[in-house]
C-alpha positions in Angstrom: -150.5 -56.2 -9.5 -151.2 -54.2 -12.8 -148.4 -51.6 -14.0 -151.0 -48.9 -13.8 -151.6 -49.9 -9.8 -147.5 -49.6 -9.3 -147.3 -46.3 -11.0 -150.1 -45.1 -8.9 -148.4 -46.4 -5.9 -144.6 -44.7 -7.0 -146.7 -41.3 -7.9 -148.0 -41.5 -4.3 -144.4 -41.8 -2.9 -143.3 -38.7 -4.8 -142.8 -35.2 -2.9 -144.5 -32.1 -4.1 -141.4 -30.9 -6.3 -141.4 -34.6 -8.1 -145.0 -34.7 -8.5 -144.5 -31.2 -10.6 -141.8 -32.3 -12.4 -143.8 -35.6 -13.5 -147.2 -33.5 -14.0 -144.2 -31.1 -16.4 -143.1 -34.2 -18.3 -146.8 -35.7 -18.8 -147.8 -32.4 -20.4 -144.8 -32.5 -22.6 -145.7 -35.8 -23.3 -149.4 -35.2 -24.3 -148.4 -32.5 -26.5 -146.1 -34.4 -28.6 -149.2 -36.8 -28.9 -151.4 -34.3 -30.1 -148.6 -33.1 -32.3 -147.6 -36.4 -34.3 -151.7 -36.6 -34.4 -152.7 -33.6 -35.9 -149.2 -34.1 -38.2 -150.8 -37.3 -39.4 -154.0 -35.9 -39.9 -152.7 -32.9 -42.2 -150.9 -35.2 -44.1 -153.7 -37.7 -44.8 -155.8 -35.1 -46.0 -158.3 -35.3 -43.3 -158.2 -31.6 -42.5 -158.4 -30.5 -45.9 -161.8 -29.0 -45.6 -160.3 -26.4 -42.8 -158.2 -24.9 -45.7 -161.3 -24.9 -47.9 -163.6 -23.3 -45.3 -160.9 -20.8 -44.4 -159.9 -19.7 -48.3 -163.9 -19.5 -49.0 -164.0 -17.3 -45.7 -160.8 -15.1 -46.9 -162.9 -14.7 -50.3 -165.7 -13.3 -48.6 -163.9 -11.2 -46.7 -165.2 -12.4 -43.5 -161.7 -13.5 -41.6 -160.8 -11.3 -38.9 -157.2 -11.1 -37.7 -156.1 -13.0 -34.4 -156.2 -11.1 -31.2 -153.1 -9.2 -31.1 -152.6 -9.5 -34.7 -151.9 -6.3 -37.2 -154.9 -6.8 -39.9 -153.3 -7.2 -43.5 -155.0 -5.4 -46.5 -153.9 -7.4 -49.4 
């Protein structure tokens, strides 16, 4: 039996509270993976184009405040 099948069988035996605990753990685990990937991409320069686009948009006065953000006038 594969590890995935074993995990699936174990999940099927969990009660509702335990499944919710597992769901929360998985959400946090996936967020950690995403954080690690975005950090690595930023460090490697893969996201530099976003900074250039934002800087150009700011110079052109095209940026809008985020919802709930107070606009800054510089």
